[in-house]
ZAMARGU-4260 file (C-alpha; in steps of 0.2 Angstrom, whole numbers, plus 5000, padded with zeros to 4 digits):
<rodrens>
0) 5378/5636/5603 | 5366/5625/5593 | 5347/5625/5598 | 5339/5609/5602 | 5330/5610/5585
5) 5346/5612/5576 | 5355/5598/5586 | 5340/5586/5582 | 5342/5590/5563 | 5361/5587/5564
10) 5358/5570/5573 | 5345/5565/5560 | 5359/5569/5547 | 5373/5560/5556 | 5364/5545/5562
15) 5361/5537/5544 | 5379/5542/5539 | 5386/5533/5555 | 5375/5518/5553 | 5381/5517/5535
20) 5399/5518/5540 | 5397/5505/5553 | 5388/5494/5540 | 5403/5496/5527 | 5416/5493/5541
25) 5407/5477/5546 | 5404/5471/5528 | 5422/5474/5523 | 5429/5467/5539 | 5439/5451/5535
30) 5433/5434/5543 | 5447/5434/5557 | 5440/5419/5566 | 5439/5409/5549 | 5457/5414/5546
35) 5463/5408/5563 | 5455/5391/5560 | 5464/5390/5543 | 5481/5395/5551 | 5478/5381/5564
40) 5475/5369/5550 | 5490/5374/5541 | 5501/5372/5556 | 5494/5355/5559 | 5496/5349/5541
45) 5514/5357/5540 | 5519/5347/5556 | 5512/5331/5549 | 5520/5334/5532 | 5537/5338/5540
50) 5537/5323/5551 | 5533/5311/5537 | 5548/5319/5527 | 5560/5317/5542 | 5554/5300/5546
55) 5558/5294/5529 | 5576/5299/5532 | 5577/5308/5515 | 5569/5325/5518 | 5569/5337/5503
60) 5563/5354/5508 | 5565/5370/5497 | 5561/5388/5501 | 5562/5403/5489 | 5564/5422/5489
65) 5547/5427/5483 | 5536/5442/5479 | 5528/5448/5494 | 5515/5462/5495 | 5512/5465/5477
70) 5494/5464/5469 | 5483/5449/5471 | 5487/5440/5455 | 5505/5445/5455 | 5507/5435/5471
75) 5496/5421/5465 | 5507/5419/5449 | 5523/5420/5459 | 5517/5406/5472 | 5511/5395/5458
80) 5527/5396/5448 | 5538/5392/5463 | 5526/5378/5469 | 5527/5370/5452 | 5546/5371/5452
85) 5546/5362/5469 | 5535/5348/5463 | 5545/5346/5447 | 5560/5343/5457 | 5551/5332/5470
90) 5554/5344/5484 | 5542/5350/5498 | 5538/5368/5496 | 5539/5380/5510 | 5526/5393/5508
95) 5523/5410/5516 | 5506/5418/5521 | 5498/5429/5508 | 5501/5448/5510 | 5484/5457/5509
100) 5490/5474/5503 | 5474/5483/5504 | 5476/5482/5523 | 5494/5485/5523 | 5511/5476/5521
105) 5510/5468/5537 | 5492/5461/5535 | 5494/5442/5532 | 5480/5430/5526 | 5483/5411/5527
110) 5487/5405/5510 | 5474/5391/5510 | 5461/5405/5511 | 5465/5406/5492 | 5475/5392/5486
115) 5473/5376/5496 | 5481/5366/5483 | 5498/5374/5487 | 5497/5370/5505 | 5494/5352/5503
120) 5509/5341/5506 | 5519/5358/5509 | 5525/5366/5525 | 5524/5383/5532 | 5540/5393/5531
125) 5541/5392/5550 | 5544/5374/5549 | 5557/5376/5536 | 5566/5388/5548 | 5564/5375/5563
130) 5570/5360/5554 | 5582/5367/5542 | 5597/5374/5551 | 5616/5375/5549 | 5625/5364/5537
135) 5609/5355/5532 | 5604/5370/5521 | 5611/5373/5504 | 5611/5391/5500 | 5610/5394/5481
140) 5607/5408/5468 | 5599/5402/5452 | 5599/5417/5441 | 5617/5414/5434 | 5612/5409/5417
145) 5603/5416/5402 | 5584/5417/5403 | 5582/5403/5390 | 5592/5391/5401 | 5585/5397/5418
150) 5571/5384/5420 | 5582/5369/5417 | 5596/5376/5427 | 5585/5378/5442 | 5578/5360/5440
155) 5596/5353/5439 | 5601/5362/5455 | 5586/5357/5465 | 5587/5339/5459 | 5602/5337/5471
160) 5602/5327/5487 | 5603/5341/5499 | 5589/5340/5512 | 5586/5358/5513 | 5588/5371/5499
165) 5586/5390/5501 | 5585/5400/5485 | 5591/5418/5488 | 5587/5426/5472 | 5570/5430/5464
170) 5572/5421/5448 | 5554/5423/5441 | 5556/5442/5440 | 5547/5454/5429 | 5561/5453/5415
175) 5561/5434/5415 | 5542/5433/5414 | 5543/5444/5398 | 5556/5434/5390 | 5557/5418/5380
180) 5563/5409/5396 | 5545/5406/5401 | 5542/5395/5386 | 5552/5380/5393 | 5541/5382/5409
185) 5525/5380/5401 | 5523/5361/5398 | 5526/5358/5417 | 5515/5372/5422 | 5501/5367/5411
190) 5502/5350/5419 | 5503/5358/5436 | 5487/5368/5433 | 5478/5352/5428 | 5484/5342/5443
195) 5487/5354/5457 | 5478/5370/5455 | 5462/5373/5465 | 5453/5388/5472 | 5447/5388/5490
200) 5429/5383/5494 | 5426/5401/5499 | 5430/5407/5481 | 5421/5393/5472 | 5405/5397/5483
205) 5404/5415/5479 | 5408/5412/5460 | 5394/5399/5460 | 5382/5412/5468 | 5387/5425/5456
210) 5384/5414/5441 | 5367/5409/5447 | 5361/5426/5452 | 5368/5434/5436 | 5362/5419/5425
215) 5379/5416/5418 | 5383/5399/5410 | 5399/5391/5413 | 5408/5385/5397 | 5407/5367/5404
220) 5388/5368/5407 | 5378/5368/5391 | 5361/5371/5399 | 5360/5382/5414 | 5362/5401/5412
225) 5366/5412/5397 | 5382/5410/5387 | 5394/5425/5389 | 5410/5433/5384 | 5422/5440/5397
230) 5433/5456/5394 | 5447/5461/5405 | 5448/5480/5405 | 5464/5484/5413 | 5465/5503/5416
235) 5467/5512/5433 | 5486/5515/5435 | 5490/5505/5420 | 5493/5520/5408 | 5508/5526/5418
240) 5515/5508/5419 | 5513/5506/5400 | 5521/5523/5396 | 5536/5517/5407 | 5537/5500/5397
245) 5536/5509/5381 | 5549/5522/5384 | 5561/5518/5398 | 5560/5499/5398 | 5553/5492/5382
250) 5547/5474/5384 | 5535/5462/5376 | 5520/5453/5383 | 5521/5444/5400 | 5521/5426/5404
255) 5510/5415/5393 | 5505/5428/5381 | 5523/5426/5374 | 5519/5408/5369 | 5521/5405/5351
260) 5504/5395/5350 | 5495/5411/5356 | 5502/5423/5344 | 5487/5420/5332 | 5476/5427/5346
265) 5484/5444/5346 | 5474/5457/5338 | 5484/5465/5324 | 5495/5474/5320 | 5508/5462/5329
270) 5517/5469/5344 | 5534/5477/5340 | 5544/5480/5355 | 5556/5492/5346 | 5541/5504/5343
275) 5534/5513/5358 | 5518/5517/5349 | 5516/5498/5346 | 5519/5494/5365 | 5506/5507/5370
280) 5493/5501/5357 | 5494/5484/5365 | 5497/5488/5383 | 5484/5503/5385 | 5473/5500/5370
285) 5460/5513/5364 | 5442/5509/5367 | 5440/5507/5348 | 5454/5494/5348 | 5445/5485/5363
290) 5429/5485/5353 | 5438/5477/5338 | 5444/5463/5350 | 5427/5460/5356 | 5421/5459/5338
295) 5431/5444/5335 | 5424/5434/5350 | 5406/5441/5347 | 5407/5434/5329 | 5414/5418/5335
300) 5401/5415/5348 | 5384/5422/5341 | 5375/5413/5355 | 5384/5423/5368 | 5374/5440/5370
305) 5380/5444/5387 | 5397/5452/5390 | 5405/5452/5407 | 5419/5466/5410 | 5431/5463/5424
310) 5440/5479/5428 | 5449/5489/5441 | 5438/5504/5443 | 5438/5511/5461 | 5436/5528/5470
315) 5454/5533/5465 | 5451/5527/5447 | 5433/5534/5443 | 5436/5536/5424 | 5437/5517/5422
320) 5418/5517/5425 | 5415/5530/5412 | 5425/5519/5399 | 5414/5505/5405 | 5398/5514/5401
325) 5405/5520/5384 | 5409/5502/5379 | 5392/5496/5386 | 5383/5509/5375 | 5391/5504/5359
330) 5390/5485/5362 | 5372/5486/5365 | 5369/5496/5350 | 5360/5487/5336 | 5367/5498/5322
335) 5385/5494/5329 | 5381/5476/5329 | 5375/5476/5311 | 5390/5486/5305 | 5402/5474/5314
340) 5392/5459/5306 | 5388/5451/5322 | 5377/5436/5318 | 5368/5436/5335 | 5364/5454/5335
345) 5370/5467/5349 | 5374/5462/5367 | 5358/5460/5377 | 5368/5463/5393 | 5384/5471/5398
350) 5389/5467/5416 | 5404/5473/5426 | 5414/5467/5441 | 5403/5477/5453 | 5388/5467/5447
355) 5396/5451/5453 | 5404/5458/5468 | 5386/5463/5474 | 5383/5445/5478 | 5396/5444/5492
360) 5391/5444/5510 | 5399/5449/5526 | 5418/5443/5527 | 5419/5439/5508 | 5428/5455/5502
365) 5445/5447/5500 | 5439/5434/5488 | 5432/5446/5474 | 5447/5447/5463 | 5448/5428/5462
370) 5430/5427/5458 | 5433/5438/5443 | 5447/5427/5437 | 5436/5412/5439 | 5421/5420/5430
375) 5433/5424/5415 | 5440/5407/5415 | 5422/5399/5413 | 5417/5411/5399 | 5414/5405/5381
380) 5426/5418/5375 | 5439/5429/5383 | 5447/5446/5378 | 5462/5450/5388 | 5478/5461/5389
385) 5495/5452/5385 | 5504/5464/5397 | 5493/5459/5412 | 5497/5445/5423 | 5479/5443/5428
390) 5474/5441/5409 | 5488/5429/5406 | 5484/5418/5421 | 5466/5417/5415 | 5472/5411/5398
395) 5483/5398/5407 | 5469/5391/5416 | 5458/5391/5401 | 5471/5381/5391 | 5474/5369/5406
400) 5455/5366/5405 | 5456/5361/5387 | 5450/5378/5380 | 5453/5383/5362 | 5466/5396/5357
405) 5453/5404/5345 | 5442/5408/5360 | 5456/5420/5366 | 5460/5437/5360 | 5473/5448/5366
410) 5471/5467/5362
</rodrens>
């Protein structure tokens, strides 16, 4: 049995641990009340949109089989592609809530918490199920043609007069996204990003706060803050994924990294999908190769002496932080900068995701990945991974903003 003195010491140890645990729990706790408000708004807007469609006498609803419960950007990419297809065929998109995988496959977040542009003039899936019943629904599968013909075939089918269309196959699958089939999608998607894409106010608010506190200059702002380059360091569990792609299922870059106009942005030697070594080189590049890619943007932007590295370091992937510190040490080294012929000298600052994440307040944890994407979108130059959907989505946003191809480098 513990003495009173020992018990007191134990309490002194446990109290700060307990208080810290409570703090972490409250800080990580999602804003449930805010999400409830957004759900109510989505319900109201969906009802209004559906009513207007039905009153017109010519309703045109469409619902898709979609990717649910994947990583944040995989879901975002999937949602945007299908919303774009719905708009291209003048149909009202039926959307699902966002699956927040860190809290489990049954944890749902209202879509407008991230992508309010998608929920405008769209309907919640519950309204599709309510109004589209029986013979009103046209059940279709669209993956019946070669990838190169997939987009136009889908457009032709959805351009029909049926009031409700339910697509049963996942057409924007991984193999399609790595094929030339995405190229015909790009013109419509480029216009879609310009006219319909928007982050939520919550995401824009914390991004502005991060830029202000870290003194980072948006590419569209020529005065406030320091010019910076962004690097997406995709590591974590990506090594095993890349090994799988190189040996068992050899494929090329994903989505917009496959576009012909972006091939000059690929750090040589060019990708050879018949060579497993080449796939690994581009998919899981060495730190030396990453430095070579940064060199290109550092030489192109001598005024940018800050590098922001967005990465997937976590408790279960601690080595990512070690690689970050190795990169930082080299990039801030004067001898390295002279050897690499950097006209502006070495980097004065090398920041990482956790620096930006530190500006988040209680209830803002869910918006961290989107903030990273937006910070990279606003950078003077960007270094990304052509096998990563997050990198390619950043590139798509930059191009939609009128950004230059030469300000992009794929490792």
